[in-house]
N, C-alpha and C positions, 0 to 999 in steps of 0.2 A: 050373697051380697051383704050379709049381716056384719062381716068383718071389715067393711069399708065405710069411710066417712067422707062427706063432701068437705073439701078444704076451700074451694072457691066455686064460682058458678060453672067453671069449665074443667074442674079437676076432681077426680075421684081417687083417693089414695087409701092404702090399707090402714086400718086402725091397728097399729102395732101392739097396743095394749091388749087386744082381744085375740090376736093371732098366736097360735102355738108353733106353726111351721111357716117360715118364709124363705123363698129362694134367695140365695146370696148373690145370684147373678141378675135376675130380672125382677125380683121382689114379688113374684106371684105367690099366692097363698092357697089357692084352691086346686092344686095339682098334686099328683103323686110325687113324693120326694125321696131323695137318696141322701145318705150321709155325706157331707161336704169333705170330710177327711179322706174319702176315697179319691178325691180330685185335687188333693194338695199339690201334687207335682204338676198337674195341668195349670192350676192357678199361677204357680211360680214360673213355669216355662212360658206361658202365654202372656201373662200380665205383670210378672214380678211381685205378685201378692203372696205373702206368707200366711197360710191358713193354719191356725192353731185351735185346738179345742178350748183353750183358755183365753181366747182373744175377745170374748164377750159379744161376738157377732153371731148372726144366725148360722146354724150348723147344718143347713140343708141346701140342696140343689134340686130343682124340679127336673122331671124326666126329660123335658125338652132341652133345657140348658145342659144337662148331662150328655145328651146325644151330641149337641153342638160342641161341647168341650172335647169330647172324644174325636170328633171329625176335625176340629181345628188343630188338635195336636198331631193327628195323622198327616194332614196336609203340610203342616210346618216341618215335620220330619222328612216328608217326601221332597219338599223344596230344598231343604238343607242338603239332602243326599244328592239330588240332581245338581245343585250348585257345585258341590265338592267334586263330583265326577266330571262335570264340564270344565271346571277350573283345572283339574288335574290333566285332562285331555289337552287343554289349551297350552299348558306349560310344557307338556311332553311332546306334543305333535306340532300342529300348525294352527293358526287362527281360523276361526269359523268363517265360511264365506258369508258375505253380507247379502242379505236378501235384496234382490232387484225389485224395484218398485214399478 
């Protein structure tokens, strides 16, 4: 907790001047970190954020966010694949039956 400072009575934020590694996704400072450049494509595909080594921002992603980034990219790819297959089926065959309520 030495790396944190009280900003107000209800807010505890990292003291960025004392921190050497900060997660670019969640701002955590006390977790195992990975190099953010390994996730450049994830940032771009999921959020349209261009990650560069020279951008002046933190160059770390904590292990929890790294796991979430990988999962988010996989589900995005699954969704796109399913959408394309369903749309192709719809255009070649027939409409899908509407679920009865």
